[in-house]
ChimeraX commands (.cxc) that place a marker at each C-alpha (Angstrom):
marker #1 position 0.03,0.27,0.19 radius 0.5
marker #1 position 1.58,3.22,-1.38 radius 0.5
marker #1 position 0.44,5.50,1.78 radius 0.5
marker #1 position 1.79,3.21,4.29 radius 0.5
marker #1 position 5.26,4.83,6.30 radius 0.5
marker #1 position 8.16,2.58,7.40 radius 0.5
marker #1 position 7.18,3.13,11.14 radius 0.5
marker #1 position 3.75,1.95,10.57 radius 0.5
marker #1 position 4.92,-1.33,8.87 radius 0.5
marker #1 position 7.38,-1.84,11.45 radius 0.5
marker #1 position 4.72,-1.21,13.94 radius 0.5
marker #1 position 2.21,-3.72,12.04 radius 0.5
marker #1 position 4.93,-6.47,11.38 radius 0.5
marker #1 position 5.78,-6.12,15.12 radius 0.5
marker #1 position 1.87,-6.78,16.11 radius 0.5
marker #1 position 2.02,-9.67,13.74 radius 0.5
marker #1 position 5.01,-11.46,15.34 radius 0.5
marker #1 position 3.82,-10.73,18.61 radius 0.5
marker #1 position 0.34,-12.46,17.81 radius 0.5
marker #1 position 2.16,-15.53,16.37 radius 0.5
marker #1 position 4.05,-15.89,19.78 radius 0.5
marker #1 position 0.83,-14.94,21.64 radius 0.5
marker #1 position -0.58,-18.18,19.22 radius 0.5
marker #1 position 2.29,-20.18,19.94 radius 0.5
marker #1 position 2.40,-19.87,23.59 radius 0.5
marker #1 position -2.00,-20.57,23.51 radius 0.5
marker #1 position -0.82,-23.72,21.85 radius 0.5
marker #1 position 1.48,-25.06,24.02 radius 0.5
marker #1 position -0.31,-24.02,27.12 radius 0.5
marker #1 position -3.65,-25.78,25.69 radius 0.5
marker #1 position -1.82,-29.02,24.50 radius 0.5
marker #1 position 1.39,-29.21,25.69 radius 0.5
marker #1 position 2.51,-30.39,22.52 radius 0.5
marker #1 position 4.48,-28.94,19.60 radius 0.5
marker #1 position 1.76,-30.17,17.23 radius 0.5
marker #1 position -0.60,-27.80,19.42 radius 0.5
marker #1 position 1.98,-24.95,18.78 radius 0.5
marker #1 position 2.38,-25.69,15.19 radius 0.5
marker #1 position -1.58,-25.71,14.60 radius 0.5
marker #1 position -1.95,-22.67,16.69 radius 0.5
marker #1 position 0.49,-21.15,14.82 radius 0.5
marker #1 position -0.66,-22.09,11.51 radius 0.5
marker #1 position -4.11,-20.66,12.28 radius 0.5
marker #1 position -2.94,-17.44,13.52 radius 0.5
marker #1 position -1.26,-17.23,10.05 radius 0.5
marker #1 position -4.25,-18.23,8.12 radius 0.5
marker #1 position -6.17,-15.49,10.10 radius 0.5
marker #1 position -3.60,-12.70,9.24 radius 0.5
marker #1 position -3.56,-13.58,5.65 radius 0.5
marker #1 position -7.49,-13.37,5.47 radius 0.5
marker #1 position -7.30,-10.01,7.54 radius 0.5
marker #1 position -4.37,-8.82,4.71 radius 0.5
marker #1 position -6.34,-9.63,1.99 radius 0.5
marker #1 position -9.35,-8.03,3.56 radius 0.5
marker #1 position -7.57,-4.60,4.23 radius 0.5
marker #1 position -6.14,-4.86,0.80 radius 0.5
marker #1 position -9.31,-5.24,-0.78 radius 0.5
marker #1 position -10.69,-2.75,1.39 radius 0.5
marker #1 position -8.03,-0.27,0.70 radius 0.5
marker #1 position -8.21,-0.52,-2.95 radius 0.5
marker #1 position -12.02,-0.07,-3.17 radius 0.5
marker #1 position -11.57,3.15,-1.54 radius 0.5
marker #1 position -8.72,4.28,-3.74 radius 0.5
marker #1 position -10.96,3.79,-6.32 radius 0.5
marker #1 position -13.96,5.92,-5.15 radius 0.5
marker #1 position -11.47,8.33,-4.35 radius 0.5
marker #1 position -10.55,8.61,-7.79 radius 0.5
marker #1 position -6.73,9.19,-6.88 radius 0.5
marker #1 position -5.82,7.64,-9.91 radius 0.5
marker #1 position -7.30,9.95,-11.99 radius 0.5
marker #1 position -6.30,12.76,-9.98 radius 0.5
marker #1 position -2.59,11.25,-10.69 radius 0.5
marker #1 position -3.34,11.41,-14.43 radius 0.5
marker #1 position -4.66,15.16,-14.42 radius 0.5
marker #1 position -2.81,18.47,-15.93 radius 0.5
marker #1 position -1.80,20.86,-13.19 radius 0.5
marker #1 position -4.24,23.30,-14.31 radius 0.5
marker #1 position -7.17,20.15,-13.97 radius 0.5
marker #1 position -5.76,19.51,-10.37 radius 0.5
marker #1 position -6.21,23.27,-9.28 radius 0.5
marker #1 position -9.81,23.16,-10.30 radius 0.5
marker #1 position -10.51,19.62,-8.86 radius 0.5
marker #1 position -9.10,20.89,-5.53 radius 0.5
marker #1 position -11.12,24.09,-6.22 radius 0.5
marker #1 position -14.58,21.97,-6.86 radius 0.5
marker #1 position -13.23,20.08,-3.03 radius 0.5
marker #1 position -13.40,23.63,-1.50 radius 0.5
marker #1 position -16.36,25.05,-3.45 radius 0.5
marker #1 position -18.50,21.72,-1.99 radius 0.5
marker #1 position -17.32,22.79,1.70 radius 0.5
marker #1 position -18.86,26.15,1.31 radius 0.5
marker #1 position -15.55,28.06,0.01 radius 0.5
marker #1 position -15.65,31.15,-2.16 radius 0.5
marker #1 position -12.94,29.61,-5.16 radius 0.5
marker #1 position -11.20,32.16,-7.51 radius 0.5
marker #1 position -8.05,31.02,-9.55 radius 0.5
marker #1 position -5.28,32.92,-9.95 radius 0.5
marker #1 position -3.31,33.33,-13.56 radius 0.5
marker #1 position -1.04,30.66,-14.83 radius 0.5
marker #1 position 1.67,33.41,-14.70 radius 0.5
marker #1 position 2.76,36.03,-12.13 radius 0.5
marker #1 position 0.40,34.20,-9.16 radius 0.5
marker #1 position 2.96,35.24,-6.61 radius 0.5
marker #1 position 3.20,31.71,-5.73 radius 0.5
marker #1 position -0.82,31.06,-5.17 radius 0.5
marker #1 position -2.88,29.01,-7.54 radius 0.5
marker #1 position -6.00,29.68,-5.77 radius 0.5
marker #1 position -8.06,31.84,-3.55 radius 0.5
marker #1 position -10.38,30.35,-0.66 radius 0.5
marker #1 position -12.46,32.63,1.08 radius 0.5
marker #1 position -14.91,31.89,3.88 radius 0.5
marker #1 position -16.50,34.08,6.45 radius 0.5
marker #1 position -13.24,36.58,7.70 radius 0.5
marker #1 position -10.85,33.62,6.28 radius 0.5
marker #1 position -8.67,34.27,3.16 radius 0.5
marker #1 position -6.84,31.29,2.20 radius 0.5
marker #1 position -4.21,31.13,-0.56 radius 0.5
marker #1 position -3.57,27.69,-1.84 radius 0.5
marker #1 position -0.74,26.61,-3.81 radius 0.5
marker #1 position -1.69,23.04,-5.57 radius 0.5
marker #1 position 0.71,20.69,-6.71 radius 0.5
marker #1 position 0.24,17.50,-8.78 radius 0.5
marker #1 position 3.33,15.44,-8.50 radius 0.5
marker #1 position 4.69,12.08,-9.08 radius 0.5
marker #1 position 7.41,12.48,-6.68 radius 0.5
marker #1 position 7.40,14.16,-3.21 radius 0.5
marker #1 position 7.21,17.74,-3.01 radius 0.5
marker #1 position 9.90,19.91,-1.58 radius 0.5
marker #1 position 10.64,22.96,-0.10 radius 0.5
marker #1 position 9.99,25.25,-2.90 radius 0.5
marker #1 position 6.48,24.70,-3.04 radius 0.5
marker #1 position 6.06,26.00,0.71 radius 0.5
marker #1 position 8.73,28.95,-0.19 radius 0.5
marker #1 position 6.55,29.98,-3.09 radius 0.5
marker #1 position 3.13,30.07,-1.09 radius 0.5
marker #1 position 4.96,32.32,1.87 radius 0.5
marker #1 position 4.68,35.66,-0.02 radius 0.5
marker #1 position 1.55,35.13,-1.43 radius 0.5
marker #1 position -0.25,35.51,1.98 radius 0.5
marker #1 position 0.65,39.37,2.33 radius 0.5
marker #1 position 0.70,39.88,-1.66 radius 0.5
marker #1 position -3.41,38.55,-1.23 radius 0.5
marker #1 position -3.83,39.87,2.32 radius 0.5
marker #1 position -4.76,36.13,3.47 radius 0.5
marker #1 position -5.04,34.77,6.77 radius 0.5
marker #1 position -3.49,31.60,5.98 radius 0.5
marker #1 position -1.50,29.22,3.44 radius 0.5
marker #1 position -2.06,25.84,2.38 radius 0.5
marker #1 position -0.06,23.42,0.11 radius 0.5
marker #1 position -2.26,20.61,-1.47 radius 0.5
marker #1 position -0.83,17.56,-3.08 radius 0.5
marker #1 position -1.63,14.61,-4.45 radius 0.5
marker #1 position 1.54,12.91,-3.18 radius 0.5
marker #1 position 3.58,13.90,0.03 radius 0.5
marker #1 position 5.94,16.56,1.18 radius 0.5
marker #1 position 9.97,16.04,1.85 radius 0.5
marker #1 position 10.75,16.28,5.72 radius 0.5
marker #1 position 12.36,19.86,4.66 radius 0.5
marker #1 position 9.28,20.75,3.29 radius 0.5
marker #1 position 7.29,19.94,6.46 radius 0.5
marker #1 position 9.65,21.52,8.63 radius 0.5
marker #1 position 9.72,25.03,6.87 radius 0.5
marker #1 position 5.74,24.57,6.53 radius 0.5
marker #1 position 5.57,24.28,10.31 radius 0.5
marker #1 position 7.89,27.15,11.35 radius 0.5
marker #1 position 5.37,29.53,8.63 radius 0.5
marker #1 position 2.33,28.19,9.84 radius 0.5
marker #1 position 1.63,26.78,6.02 radius 0.5
marker #1 position -0.96,23.88,6.15 radius 0.5
marker #1 position 0.26,20.58,4.48 radius 0.5
marker #1 position -2.49,18.76,2.84 radius 0.5
marker #1 position -0.82,15.08,1.63 radius 0.5
marker #1 position -2.26,12.40,-0.48 radius 0.5
marker #1 position -4.37,10.51,2.57 radius 0.5
marker #1 position -6.11,13.82,3.40 radius 0.5
marker #1 position -6.62,14.61,-0.25 radius 0.5
marker #1 position -8.38,10.89,-0.39 radius 0.5
marker #1 position -10.30,12.03,2.60 radius 0.5
marker #1 position -11.65,15.07,1.29 radius 0.5
marker #1 position -12.33,13.64,-2.24 radius 0.5
marker #1 position -14.65,10.88,-0.87 radius 0.5
marker #1 position -16.45,13.58,1.50 radius 0.5
marker #1 position -17.09,15.43,-1.56 radius 0.5
marker #1 position -18.37,12.70,-3.35 radius 0.5
marker #1 position -20.51,11.33,-0.76 radius 0.5
marker #1 position -22.15,14.60,-1.04 radius 0.5
marker #1 position -22.81,13.86,-4.42 radius 0.5
marker #1 position -20.68,16.88,-6.15 radius 0.5
marker #1 position -20.53,16.85,-9.72 radius 0.5
marker #1 position -17.02,17.23,-11.01 radius 0.5
marker #1 position -16.53,19.36,-14.42 radius 0.5
marker #1 position -13.06,19.82,-15.68 radius 0.5
marker #1 position -11.63,21.64,-18.71 radius 0.5
marker #1 position -9.51,20.19,-20.86 radius 0.5
marker #1 position -6.27,21.93,-21.93 radius 0.5
marker link #1:1,2 radius 0.2
marker link #1:2,3 radius 0.2
marker link #1:3,4 radius 0.2
marker link #1:4,5 radius 0.2
marker link #1:5,6 radius 0.2
marker link #1:6,7 radius 0.2
marker link #1:7,8 radius 0.2
marker link #1:8,9 radius 0.2
marker link #1:9,10 radius 0.2
marker link #1:10,11 radius 0.2
marker link #1:11,12 radius 0.2
marker link #1:12,13 radius 0.2
marker link #1:13,14 radius 0.2
marker link #1:14,15 radius 0.2
marker link #1:15,16 radius 0.2
marker link #1:16,17 radius 0.2
marker link #1:17,18 radius 0.2
marker link #1:18,19 radius 0.2
marker link #1:19,20 radius 0.2
marker link #1:20,21 radius 0.2
marker link #1:21,22 radius 0.2
marker link #1:22,23 radius 0.2
marker link #1:23,24 radius 0.2
marker link #1:24,25 radius 0.2
marker link #1:25,26 radius 0.2
marker link #1:26,27 radius 0.2
marker link #1:27,28 radius 0.2
marker link #1:28,29 radius 0.2
marker link #1:29,30 radius 0.2
marker link #1:30,31 radius 0.2
marker link #1:31,32 radius 0.2
marker link #1:32,33 radius 0.2
marker link #1:33,34 radius 0.2
marker link #1:34,35 radius 0.2
marker link #1:35,36 radius 0.2
marker link #1:36,37 radius 0.2
marker link #1:37,38 radius 0.2
marker link #1:38,39 radius 0.2
marker link #1:39,40 radius 0.2
marker link #1:40,41 radius 0.2
marker link #1:41,42 radius 0.2
marker link #1:42,43 radius 0.2
marker link #1:43,44 radius 0.2
marker link #1:44,45 radius 0.2
marker link #1:45,46 radius 0.2
marker link #1:46,47 radius 0.2
marker link #1:47,48 radius 0.2
marker link #1:48,49 radius 0.2
marker link #1:49,50 radius 0.2
marker link #1:50,51 radius 0.2
marker link #1:51,52 radius 0.2
marker link #1:52,53 radius 0.2
marker link #1:53,54 radius 0.2
marker link #1:54,55 radius 0.2
marker link #1:55,56 radius 0.2
marker link #1:56,57 radius 0.2
marker link #1:57,58 radius 0.2
marker link #1:58,59 radius 0.2
marker link #1:59,60 radius 0.2
marker link #1:60,61 radius 0.2
marker link #1:61,62 radius 0.2
marker link #1:62,63 radius 0.2
marker link #1:63,64 radius 0.2
marker link #1:64,65 radius 0.2
marker link #1:65,66 radius 0.2
marker link #1:66,67 radius 0.2
marker link #1:67,68 radius 0.2
marker link #1:68,69 radius 0.2
marker link #1:69,70 radius 0.2
marker link #1:70,71 radius 0.2
marker link #1:71,72 radius 0.2
marker link #1:72,73 radius 0.2
marker link #1:73,74 radius 0.2
marker link #1:74,75 radius 0.2
marker link #1:75,76 radius 0.2
marker link #1:76,77 radius 0.2
marker link #1:77,78 radius 0.2
marker link #1:78,79 radius 0.2
marker link #1:79,80 radius 0.2
marker link #1:80,81 radius 0.2
marker link #1:81,82 radius 0.2
marker link #1:82,83 radius 0.2
marker link #1:83,84 radius 0.2
marker link #1:84,85 radius 0.2
marker link #1:85,86 radius 0.2
marker link #1:86,87 radius 0.2
marker link #1:87,88 radius 0.2
marker link #1:88,89 radius 0.2
marker link #1:89,90 radius 0.2
marker link #1:90,91 radius 0.2
marker link #1:91,92 radius 0.2
marker link #1:92,93 radius 0.2
marker link #1:93,94 radius 0.2
marker link #1:94,95 radius 0.2
marker link #1:95,96 radius 0.2
marker link #1:96,97 radius 0.2
marker link #1:97,98 radius 0.2
marker link #1:98,99 radius 0.2
marker link #1:99,100 radius 0.2
marker link #1:100,101 radius 0.2
marker link #1:101,102 radius 0.2
marker link #1:102,103 radius 0.2
marker link #1:103,104 radius 0.2
marker link #1:104,105 radius 0.2
marker link #1:105,106 radius 0.2
marker link #1:106,107 radius 0.2
marker link #1:107,108 radius 0.2
marker link #1:108,109 radius 0.2
marker link #1:109,110 radius 0.2
marker link #1:110,111 radius 0.2
marker link #1:111,112 radius 0.2
marker link #1:112,113 radius 0.2
marker link #1:113,114 radius 0.2
marker link #1:114,115 radius 0.2
marker link #1:115,116 radius 0.2
marker link #1:116,117 radius 0.2
marker link #1:117,118 radius 0.2
marker link #1:118,119 radius 0.2
marker link #1:119,120 radius 0.2
marker link #1:120,121 radius 0.2
marker link #1:121,122 radius 0.2
marker link #1:122,123 radius 0.2
marker link #1:123,124 radius 0.2
marker link #1:124,125 radius 0.2
marker link #1:125,126 radius 0.2
marker link #1:126,127 radius 0.2
marker link #1:127,128 radius 0.2
marker link #1:128,129 radius 0.2
marker link #1:129,130 radius 0.2
marker link #1:130,131 radius 0.2
marker link #1:131,132 radius 0.2
marker link #1:132,133 radius 0.2
marker link #1:133,134 radius 0.2
marker link #1:134,135 radius 0.2
marker link #1:135,136 radius 0.2
marker link #1:136,137 radius 0.2
marker link #1:137,138 radius 0.2
marker link #1:138,139 radius 0.2
marker link #1:139,140 radius 0.2
marker link #1:140,141 radius 0.2
marker link #1:141,142 radius 0.2
marker link #1:142,143 radius 0.2
marker link #1:143,144 radius 0.2
marker link #1:144,145 radius 0.2
marker link #1:145,146 radius 0.2
marker link #1:146,147 radius 0.2
marker link #1:147,148 radius 0.2
marker link #1:148,149 radius 0.2
marker link #1:149,150 radius 0.2
marker link #1:150,151 radius 0.2
marker link #1:151,152 radius 0.2
marker link #1:152,153 radius 0.2
marker link #1:153,154 radius 0.2
marker link #1:154,155 radius 0.2
marker link #1:155,156 radius 0.2
marker link #1:156,157 radius 0.2
marker link #1:157,158 radius 0.2
marker link #1:158,159 radius 0.2
marker link #1:159,160 radius 0.2
marker link #1:160,161 radius 0.2
marker link #1:161,162 radius 0.2
marker link #1:162,163 radius 0.2
marker link #1:163,164 radius 0.2
marker link #1:164,165 radius 0.2
marker link #1:165,166 radius 0.2
marker link #1:166,167 radius 0.2
marker link #1:167,168 radius 0.2
marker link #1:168,169 radius 0.2
marker link #1:169,170 radius 0.2
marker link #1:170,171 radius 0.2
marker link #1:171,172 radius 0.2
marker link #1:172,173 radius 0.2
marker link #1:173,174 radius 0.2
marker link #1:174,175 radius 0.2
marker link #1:175,176 radius 0.2
marker link #1:176,177 radius 0.2
marker link #1:177,178 radius 0.2
marker link #1:178,179 radius 0.2
marker link #1:179,180 radius 0.2
marker link #1:180,181 radius 0.2
marker link #1:181,182 radius 0.2
marker link #1:182,183 radius 0.2
marker link #1:183,184 radius 0.2
marker link #1:184,185 radius 0.2
marker link #1:185,186 radius 0.2
marker link #1:186,187 radius 0.2
marker link #1:187,188 radius 0.2
marker link #1:188,189 radius 0.2
marker link #1:189,190 radius 0.2
marker link #1:190,191 radius 0.2
marker link #1:191,192 radius 0.2
marker link #1:192,193 radius 0.2
marker link #1:193,194 radius 0.2
marker link #1:194,195 radius 0.2
view
């Protein structure tokens, strides 16, 4: 699964190892034989495999429903429009900046007293510090209260550090998927212009 971090995977591996150990102990104490241990461990492994398959199927269904594969194929401008559609569905007034001379902002969101400048990055690789550096001046340029960077990918550690220091909200793939699913659950129609 693409979105799983090394830390999460290590934790899952350790949990599976612990479950196998517990199954072995239960097998030993209930039968006092090695055969009991092997049967208990075998049953535990079968349950882990079934659970893993179920999670994988559920994950793939969620990815398909979110439309992330289509998002990954969008042009930069289509991605900006898609992000705008998500925020319109959340009650924001959305305006788009021009393709050139945008001072680092692709979208401007307004809701009540809040003005948000957004840098939308549809990338295949991780997004670096440049995206954060580009959006920071847009805060003053557009009299914004806050800045966000949104991507279909993930961010480098350096980008996250710079964003935290400058109070820039970073929305990455997992959160974008959740936002997409939420929008689809509200039956929002998506119409993108072709370049």
